N, C-alpha and C positions, 0 to 999 in steps of 0.2 A: 554633415547634412542632418537637418532636424525634421524634415518632412516625414509624415507617417503614411504608410501604405493603407489603402482601403481594405475592407474585409474581402472583397472580390479579388484584389491583387494578392493578398496573403494566401487565399485559398488556391489560386492558380499556381503559385510557386510551391506551396506545400503539397499539392497534388502530384507534382513531379518529383520533389526532393524527399517527400515524407515529412512528418511533423518534426519540429525542432527537438533535438535530444538533450540539449543543454542550454544554459544561459548564454553561452558563447555564440549561439546561433539562433537567438531570438526566443528561446524557450524560457521557462521559469527558472530564475537563478536560484541555485542552492548553495549551501556552504561549500560543497565540493568544488563548485565552479570557481570559487575564489582562490582555490589552490592549484587546480589543474586546467590547462587550456587544451581543448581537443579540436584540432583542425585537420580533417582528412587531407591527404596530399593531393588528391585528384579533384578537389572542389572547383578549381579554376576551369577545368575542362568542361564542366557542366554549364558554363555561362551562356553559350549560344542557345542550347535547348531551353534553358530557363527563360531567357529573353523571348524566345518564341512563345512559350506558355503564357508569359505575362502579357505580351502584345496581343495574343489571340484572345485573351480573356476580356480585355477592355478596349482594344483598338489603338492603344498608344502606350508609351512607357513614361509614366510620371516620375517626378523626383522622389516621391514617397515609395513608389513601387521599386524603383532602381535602388533606393537606399535599403529596402528590405532584402533584395537580391544580394546586395553587397554584404550585408550582415550574415545572411545564410551561407554564402560561399566564401566569406573572408577575402573579399576582393576590394581593393581600394576604390572608392567611388569615382575618382578621376579616370581610372583605367576602365572601369565598367562603362562609364559615359562615353569614352573613346570608342569602345566596341559598339555600343548601342547606336551611335551616330555614324558608324562606318557603313552600315548596310541600308540599301535603298528601301527595303521592305519594312523597316522599322521607322517609327516617328517618335521623337521626344517632345513633340508639341501636340496638344489636344486637337483631335479632329474626329469626324464621324467614324463610327465603328466599321463602316464599309468603305473600301477603297476600290475604285475601278481603274485598272491599269489597261490602257488602250495602246497597243503597239503601233508605232508610226515608223518603224525601222524599214529596211530595204524592201523585203518581200511584201510587207503589209502596205507600204506606200503605193505599190503597183496595183493593189487590190482595194483601194479606198480607205486605207487606215487613217490618213490625215482627216478626211471628211468625217469618218466615224468619230474620231476624237472630238472634233468641233461640235457635232450634233449631240454627243453625250454631254459635253460641257454645258450645252444650252438646255437640254431636255431632262437631265437627271437632277432632281431637286438637291440643293446643296445641304439641306438638313438630313437627307437620307444617305448621301455618299459623296465623297470627293473624287473627282475624275482627274487622272494624271496621265501624261504621255509616258510610254514605256519603251525601252529598247527591246530588241528581239525577244519574244516569248517562247521561241523554239517550236512554233506551230506554223512554219512557213508554207507547208504543203496545204494548209487549210485557211490561209490568210483571207480577210483580216482577223487578228486574234485579240482576245480580251481575257484578262484574268480579274475576276471579282474576288477580292480578299475581304471576307466577312469575319468580324470578331463578335465576342459576347455570346448571347444565347443562340444566335444563328451561326456560330462559328463554323466556317468551312471555306476553303478556297475552291472556286469554280472556274474551270477553263472553258472558254467558249470560242468558237470560230465560225466564220460566215454569218455574223450576226448584224442586227440593226439595233437602234436604241430601245425598241420595245422589248427585245429579248434581254438586253442588258438590264433593263428595269425589272424584268421578271426575276432575274438572278439576284439582283440587289434585294428584292423583297422576299426571297426564298420561295418563289412560286415556280411551278413547272414551266420550263422554258420551251416555247413552241416556235416552230419555223426556223430553227437554227441547227447547225451541226455541232451539238454539244457533245463533249466527251462522255461516253457511257461505257459500261462494261461490255456491251455487245457491238458497239459501233466499230466497224472495220475501216471506214474512212477511205482515203485515197489509195494509190497503188503502193504496195509494199511487196517487191518481187525479188526472190532469191531462193536458191536451192540449198545453201549451206547455213550461213549465219541467220538467214531469214526464214528457214524452213518451217518454223512453228508459229510465225507471227499472225497468221490468218486462222489459227486454231484456238478458239476461246478456251478449250479444255486445258491448254498448256499453261494457263495461269494458276492452276491447282497442281499440287504435287503428284497426285495420281495420274492426271492427264499428261504431265510432263514426263513421268517415268514411262508411260505407255508409248511415247514417241522416241524412246532412246535416252531419256534424261538420266543422268548420273552414271551412264556407262563410262564416260571419260573419267569420272572420279574413281570408280571401281578399278579401272585400268591403272590409274595413278597409284593407288594403294598396292597393286600387284608389282608395279615397276620399282617403286621407291623414289625418294626425292631426287637423288642424283640422276637417275635415268630420265625422269620427267624433264629436268632442266636440260639434259643433253638433247632430248627430242625437240624441245622448244628452240634450242640453239641451232640444231641442224636444219630445222625447218625454216630458218632465217626470218622468223617473225619480227617485224619491225613495228614500232609504236604507231598507232593510227590516230594519235591526237595532234600531229603536226611536226613533232620533233624527230620522229622515225628512228628512235634509239632501239638497238637490238634488245628484245625482251629477255632472251636467255642470258645475256651479259648482266643485265640488271638483277635477275633472280639469283644468278651465281654469286654476284657481289654481296648480296644480303645473306645468302646461305653460308658463305665462308666466314662471316663475322662471328667471333667468339662472344661478343657482347649480347646479352639478353635483357629484357625481352625484345623480340623482333615484331615488326608490324607489316601488314599488307593493306593497301588502300586501293579502292576503286574510285577513280576520279570521275564522278558522274555529274560534275558541275558544268554541263554542256551549255555554254553561253555565247559561243561564237555566232554572230548573226548569219542566218542561213543554214544553221546546223540543227538537225532534229533526229538523226539516226539513233543516237543513244536513248533518246526519249521513247522512240518506237520500240526498241528492244526491251527496255525496262517495263513498259506498259504491257507488252504482249508476250514477252518471254522472260519473266523476271527470274525464274529458277536457273536459267542459263547463266545469268550474271552471278547468282549466289554460288552455283556449282564452280564456275571458273575462279571466283575469288577464293573459294575453299581450296581448290587445287593449288593456287598461288601460295596460300598459307602453308599447305603441306610441303610443297617443294622448297620453300625458303626457311622452314623451321619456325614460322610465326604461330603464336597462339591466339592472336587477336587481329581481327580485320575491321576496317572502317569502310563504309560505303557512303561517300559524301555526295549527296544529290542536290541538284539545283532547287532552290526554294520555289521557283515558279512551275514546278512539275507536280501538281497535287495527285493526279491519277497514278503516276509512276511511284510516287511516295507511298500511297496506300497499298498498292500491289506488292511493292518490295517489303513493306512491313508485314503483310500477310504471308509472303513467301518465306521470310526469315523465321516467323513464328512457326509455320508448318515444318520447315526444315529442322528447327530446334526440337519440336515435338517428336519428330521421327528419328531423332538421334544423329542427324546429319550435321548438326551444329551442337556445341555444348561440351560437357566434360569428356565424352568419349568419341568425339567426331572422327579421330584418326585411329581409334582403337582404345582399349582400356588404358586409362591414365594419360591419354594423349589429347588434350583439349584444343578446341578451336571454336571461336565464336565471332559473330559479326554484329557490329552496332551501326545502325543507320543514323547519319548526321545530315541534317537539312540546312542548306545555305539560306541566305536571306537577301539575295539580290546584289551580288558583287561579282562582276566579270573577272576581276583580278584573282578571285579565289580558284579559278581554273589553273592558275600557275601553282605548281606542286608545293613550293615552300610557303606560299601564301595560304594554301589549303591547310598545311600543317599548323600554321599559326591560328587559323580559324578553329580547327579542332581543339587546340590547346586553350581556347577562350581568349585569344588576343585579337587585335585588329588583323585583318587578312592582308598583311603587307608582305611582299617577297623578302627572302633572305639573300644575303650575298653568298656566292659559291666560289671556292670550296668553303666548308666541307659539303660533300654531296649527300643526298638522301640515303644511299646504300650504307653509309657509315654513321651519319648524323641526320636522322629524319624527324618524324614526329616524336615529341617528348625526348629528343636527343638520342634516339635509338635507331638501329638499322631498319630501313623502311623501303619496301618496294611499292611503287605507285604506278598504276596503269589505268587507262581509260576503259570504258565499257567495251568498245569494239575490239581493242587489243586483247582483252581478257577472254572474250567469247571465242576468239580464234584458237585458243588453246584446246578447246573441246574437239574440233575436227583433227587437230594435230594428233591427239591421243587416240581417237577412234579410227582414223584413217591411216595413221602412220606418216612418217616424214615423206615418203615417196607419194603416197596418196594425196597428202595435203598439197605438195608442190607440183602435182600433175597439172595444175592450172596456174596461170601467171607466168612470170619470167624468172630467170635465174637470180636476178637481183631483187625482184619484187614477187615473192611467192604468194600463192593463195588468192583470195578474192578481196574485194574492197567494197564498202558501202558508200554510195554516193547520194547526196541530198539534192534532189532536183526541185527547183522552185522558180518563181518568176513567170515569164511568159512561155511556159511549156504546156502542152495539152493535158498531160497527166502527171502532175506533181507527185512526188513521193520519194521513198527510199528504194534504190535499185542496187542490187548486188551484181557486180561484174568481176570477171577475172582481171587481174592486173595486166595491162597491155592493151586494153580496149582503148579506142580513140575517143576524144571529146565529142566528135560528131556522132559516133555510134551510140554513146550514152544518151545524148540529146534525142536522137532518132528513136531510141527504145522508149523514151517518154512521150512519144507522139510528135516530136518536132515542135516548132514554134506555133503557138496558138494562132488560129486564124490564117495560117499559111503565110504569115508575114516574114520578112527577112530578119536575120539576126543582126543586131547592132553591136552587141558586146556580150561577153560572158564573164562573170566574176567567179574566179577559182579560189577556193580556200577560205572564203568568207571575208569579213572586213579586214582581217589581218593578211589577206592574200593579195590578189592582183587581178586587174582586168586584162582580157585578151580580146582580140578582134576576130571576126569570122574567118580570117585567113589562117587561124590556128586550130581549126576543127580537126585537123589530122594529128594533133598533138597526142602522143602516147601517154596514157595515164599510169605511169610507173614512177617509182622514186628516182630511178636513174634518168628517166626521160625528163622529169621535172627539173632535175639539177642541170642537165645539159641544155634544156630549152629556156631556162631562166624563169620558169613559172613554179607554182607550188600546188601540191595537192591539199595541204593543210588538213582540215578536219573533214574533207570530202564534199565541200560545198560546190555545187554547180548551179549558179543563179543566172538565168538566161534573160536578156533584155532585147525587146524587138526594136524595130527601126524608129518607133515613136517615143522612145524613152529619153527622158531628160537626165543625162549622165552627170551634169553639173549639180543638179539637186541631190543625186545619190552621193556624190563626193562630199558635199556639204554635210549630209547626214552622217556619213562615216566619220568625218572630222569631229562632229559634235559627239558622236558615240565615244570616241577615244578621249575627248576632253572630259566627258562626264565620268568615264570609267577609270581614269588614271587615279591610283590610290594617293598620289601626291607625295610619296616618300622620297623620290629622287628628283632633283632639279631638271635634268634633261627631259624627262617625261612630263612632269608637272607643268613646266613652263612651255616646253615644246609643243604639246598638244593644243594649248591655248593659242600660241603664236601661229600655228598652222591654220587653225580655223579663222583667226583674224585675217591672215593674209588672203585666204580664199575668198572671204567676204569682200575684202577690198578689191580683189580682181573682178568679182562679179559686178559690183556697183561702179567700177571704174575710178575709184579714188585710191590709186596705188601710191605707195611711198617711192617716188622716183618713177621710172618707166616700168612697163609690164615686164620687161626682161629683168630689171632689178628685183622686182617682187618675186619672180620665178626663181631667180638665183638665191634669194633669201629663203624661199621654201625648200630648195635643195639643200642649203646649209643646215636648216633646222632638221630636215630629215636625216642628214648624215650624223648630226650630233645625237639625235634620239637613237638611231640605230647603233652607234658605236659606244655610247656612254650610259644608256639606261640600264637599270639593274636587271630587269626581266624582259620577257618577250613582248609585253604590251607596248612599252615604249619603243622597243627595237623594231616592231612591225607597224607602228601607228601611222606611218606615212607611206607604207607599201602600196596600198590601193590607189591613193591619190597620185603618187608619183607614176604608177603604171598607167593611170588614165591620161596624165599629161603627156607621157612618152608615146602612148599608143594612139591616142585620138587627138592630141593637140589641144586639150581642154584648157580653159582659162588663159587662152592666148599663147600657149606654148606651141612648139613646133614638134609635130609627130615624127618620131625617129624609128618607130616599129611598124 
């Protein structure tokens, strides 16, 4: 590559990496450089942060800018290009410095997202910004949602909800946004209700270390230091804490698996790449109780023997990113992170990594690859993360909700923690209520609550209308009908009943909802988000969407029954042969809609 970076591009990269130290990384070449090549072993892992810096400076990644990044990091240009083109928030083609991402996914479709997208495309001048449709932005309780991504001198990502084109234009032009529910430091927004995990989310003081400590913060960490790593893992195991990201894997087993490894270094990771349509509980926690996440990840590092933690946050969460950056800095300044975090000579630190718009990076091994500076594609298993995780080292990875459950386990004890819930599903669960409910938001309930009770706690269906369907678990979950309102929301109940809790999504649709349109949007979501690495998913998601469109317009290949049978075959192949959970669940919602409601000409069996 012969293209040269501009001065602005060089400055953006150098601001993050520091000035070049030798001729091997774009500095002034000296006689010594002809004899010795110096390439730090960790340069590749800086690729994603550097691409963020470059893109944020000029609004796109030029050939010259990418070439400079490759020279600085000693990364082959073809591989860097593969990474740069993998993420939806990056562009390798020149475009305006401002991009308006308008969500037209499930929850936003119900609240005028598609109409807002069209008016923005018409009213936002093309020389000021480019307007693009976006999958779920994780703002479902405030729909419709917009993310304004500004580069250059006005560099800032601005999350907006409940807006019109006038407010979008104000954000594009860096003006004060009026008449909109914009995310601010004091905005409490919709309902966030809970006594354990959500106890601090309505207290603005909890976003600062002093305020967090005043409400019991870091008591769990002190208790962990008193107990020691083995006892902490025993408590987490005895409390039967299961993962809250969808897989429901026992957390104590995972931690023990990493702690028992003789290989060092070890890593702990908080998977905060919350991208499942309809899910926003982790965003709320990170925005309003960031130190809880930092404390919990620190305890995970102490228990497993890790010295380094990563917090991988979704790229579309600007407020949560800023608050976590501030929380990490405060914790480090207070000695809660750094060289003596666990005592003299016992270091532990956390690095925040920001994603760039890739649903697949929520899969744990794809997330590892993203941290390492590679395309966020899943790995085959085995080996499993507890033995071969990020950088090929033992790694424990948990999502935000799973980690913060460790805090009440340590402060309340096993019996206190398990005093709510069921024997197989202990503790409480965060549920994301959106769609046609009166009071959308995050609700904390003990396991064992019924679906109907959760909906009723959110005020029931808006306008007193009847329920037509409920989507459980998000786009990777499934639809149920109003006859399942007595379903028990526990892990064991979901297994027995053939439904899923997934990431806690409960999206309610009233009697006037077009479920066919929602299924088509879900199919498009998986087609777009498939990383393309394995054939069953890469081809299957496309074939699924094509078949659904043929059924809608009545131009089927053969009869309707033939087309539905083909859809079932595609679903089975994706489920059984895909590398990761994206392909394995890409047909779940569509198949459940056909079986439950007889959509697309199918016969309802549920």
